[in-house]
C-alpha positions, 0 to 999 in steps of 0.5 A: 417332355412327353409322358407315355404309359409303359403299358401303352408303349409295350402293349398297344397294337397301333400302327401309327406312321412316323408323322402320326407318332410325332403328332401324338407325342406333341399333343401328349406333351401338352397334357399336365399329366400330374395335375389334370384329373380329367382330360381338358381340351388341348389348344395348339397353334395351327402353324406349330402343329403343321410344322410337327406334321410336315405340312406346308401351311400358308395361313388359309389352306387347311385341307392337308391339315384336315386330312392328316387330323382325320386320319389320325382321329380314325386310328384305333388300337387294341389295349390289353387291360391285364385284368382277370377277365383278360379284357382287350379294349378298342381305343382311339387316340383322339375324341374331338378335333376342331380347327379354328381358322379365324384364331389359327388354332387346333383344339383336340381332346383325347379319348376318355378311355385313354385317361387312366393311361395318360393322367395321374400315373407318374410312377408308370410313365416313360418320360423323354424329351420331345426334342430327342424324337422329333428329328427321327426319320423312321417310325421304327427308330422312334418305336425302338427308342420308346421301347428302350426307354420303357425298360430303362429302369431295369438297366438291361433289356433282353428280347428275342429277335422275333419278339422285337420284330413283333414289337416293331410291328414287323412280321417275324420270318 
């Protein structure tokens, strides 16, 4: 399962492409959100990560993987904290990325600023099965799925078309 904070789903202004969204979901699924009190390094198999990212990996060539991970690491987003000072904070998904070619692994660490949104906040998480979203072929279908799941407990979600376009990072007419 992927655990993702509702506030991040609804308020983050990130514009990750579909592959980047799936990669982040896969990495989030590796966090033990209820037990970890600080971010740990997450180590995954290169072949598994390449499969998620749609990269052909032959065991030696890591150029495409390096480029994809660098682009993802460079992505940042503004997050509304909802505090009395109306603070917005610029956050990155990933703080560190290491590729261990000899071991066939990739190790990442999420940005520490993401910790309150991904660790120990069980009641505010949106939970869904990674297997349900990996086959999606559009970033909009994945984003819409996340938005709907974030309102699941309400049983109903009414949204104006222009607001939905904004939430899907589309420009309203």
